[in-house]
C-alpha positions as a printed Julia matrix, in Angstrom:
89×3 Matrix{Float64}:
 -69.7   308.39  -66.98
 -68.93  310.41  -64.06
 -65.63  310.32  -62.07
 -65.45  311.42  -58.62
 -62.93  314.09  -57.7
 -60.41  313.09  -55.06
 -61.24  314.24  -51.46
 -59.65  317.46  -50.09
 -58.14  315.18  -47.36
 -56.63  312.77  -49.96
 -55.22  315.78  -51.99
 -53.63  317.4   -48.83
 -52.13  314.05  -47.74
 -50.61  313.64  -51.16
 -49.2   317.08  -50.95
 -47.93  316.58  -47.56
 -46.13  313.41  -48.48
 -44.51  315.15  -51.42
 -43.27  317.98  -49.15
 -41.93  315.29  -46.62
 -40.08  313.58  -49.39
 -38.62  316.88  -50.67
 -37.56  318.08  -47.23
 -35.91  314.84  -46.47
 -33.93  315.12  -49.64
 -32.87  318.49  -48.84
 -31.95  317.58  -45.34
 -29.88  314.56  -46.47
 -27.98  316.58  -49.02
 -27.31  319.28  -46.41
 -26.13  316.98  -43.88
 -23.79  315.19  -46.41
 -22.4   318.48  -47.29
 -21.68  319.57  -43.69
 -20.26  316.13  -42.93
 -17.75  316.61  -45.86
 -17.0   320.18  -44.93
 -16.4   319.5   -41.48
 -14.46  316.17  -41.93
 -16.81  314.04  -39.77
 -17.34  310.38  -40.26
 -20.66  308.77  -39.66
 -21.42  305.14  -39.48
 -24.37  302.86  -38.44
 -24.15  301.39  -34.98
 -26.96  298.84  -33.99
 -28.87  299.79  -30.93
 -27.75  296.55  -29.19
 -24.2   297.9   -29.24
 -25.26  301.43  -28.28
 -27.56  300.98  -25.34
 -26.5   304.08  -23.5
 -27.48  306.4   -26.41
 -30.81  304.39  -26.51
 -31.3   305.0   -22.67
 -30.56  308.69  -22.92
 -33.04  309.06  -25.79
 -35.68  307.22  -23.85
 -34.96  309.17  -20.67
 -35.28  312.54  -22.74
 -38.84  311.37  -24.05
 -39.97  310.86  -20.42
 -38.61  314.25  -19.13
 -41.16  316.96  -18.59
 -38.74  319.71  -19.18
 -35.7   320.54  -20.83
 -32.65  318.72  -19.25
 -28.97  318.7   -19.44
 -26.08  317.99  -17.16
 -22.54  318.97  -16.73
 -20.23  316.73  -14.76
 -22.19  314.16  -13.05
 -24.92  312.23  -14.92
 -28.35  311.95  -13.55
 -28.6   308.96  -11.01
 -31.41  307.36  -13.02
 -28.81  306.63  -15.78
 -25.99  305.42  -13.65
 -27.19  301.76  -13.92
 -27.49  302.08  -17.66
 -24.02  303.59  -17.88
 -22.52  300.72  -15.95
 -24.52  298.13  -18.06
 -23.4   299.63  -21.25
 -19.71  299.98  -20.2
 -19.81  296.43  -19.2
 -19.92  295.4   -22.9
 -16.53  296.94  -23.62
 -14.45  295.35  -20.79
């Protein structure tokens, strides 16, 4: 009885997945260590209650170059800012 060897693609996919899992573990551990050392608090906020962060993230994905602002926010985001702020009034 002959058993076929796994393809190179499946071996590489398995190794890549193992690396991803290992890196995620290291990153989570390091983030937790930094949060404790710097006395930060992190909590989950649903997207429905944090629409401005979602809008900024979506805006950045469409940007063709690095963008940042100091002071006034981009005019495209003004409506989103007003909409997000109206939830807290």
